[in-house]
N, C-alpha and C positions, 0 to 999 in steps of 0.2 A: 262147195255150194256157189254157185255163181250168182250174185245179184246183180241187175240193173240198177246203175246210178243215176240213169236220166233221169233229168230232172231239179239235181243235186245242186245245192245253192253252195261255193266252197266258202270257207275264212280260215284266215288265220290268226296266231292271236297277235295280240295288238302288242302286244313285248317285243313282236320280234323286230316290229320298225321296219327295215328296208331289205331284213337280213333275207335269204331264203330258210324255209322251215317245211314244216310238214303243214298242209290245209286239211279240213275237217269239213265232211257234209252230214247235218244232224238232222236236216228236215226233212226226209225218207222216211215212212213208216217200219218199221222193224229193223233196220241196218243204218249204222253209221260207217260212211266212207274217209277214207284216211289217203291221202295220195303226196305227192312229193311236191311242191311250190314251184319247183323250179323244170320241171316237166310234166307241166298241167293235160298234156294229151296220154300220159304214159299210164301204166297200171296205177290202181288204186288197189287198198285193202279194203274187204269190209268185215264188221264186228257186229255184230249182237248189241243192242244199245248196255245191258246191266254187264256187259263184258267190258265195255270202251268205259263205263262211269266207274267199274273197278280198276280199270288202268289208269284213270285219271286221278281216283283218290289216292290210290299208292306213288302215282309222281307226286304226288304234292307233299306227302311226307318226307320224299326224298330232301 
């Protein structure tokens, strides 16, 4: 399924400082966008919000 990420507000972790990392957009209904911060016009992944929450919770336990 293709999601339209127009209007996404992208942010990256404050822990990343000035380094390149992933950016997340969670302001759109029904989708969380993820992209590479060094290629803002490149491709982005789209996740269902429950899947993204599950990923983040799992990553926090690592």
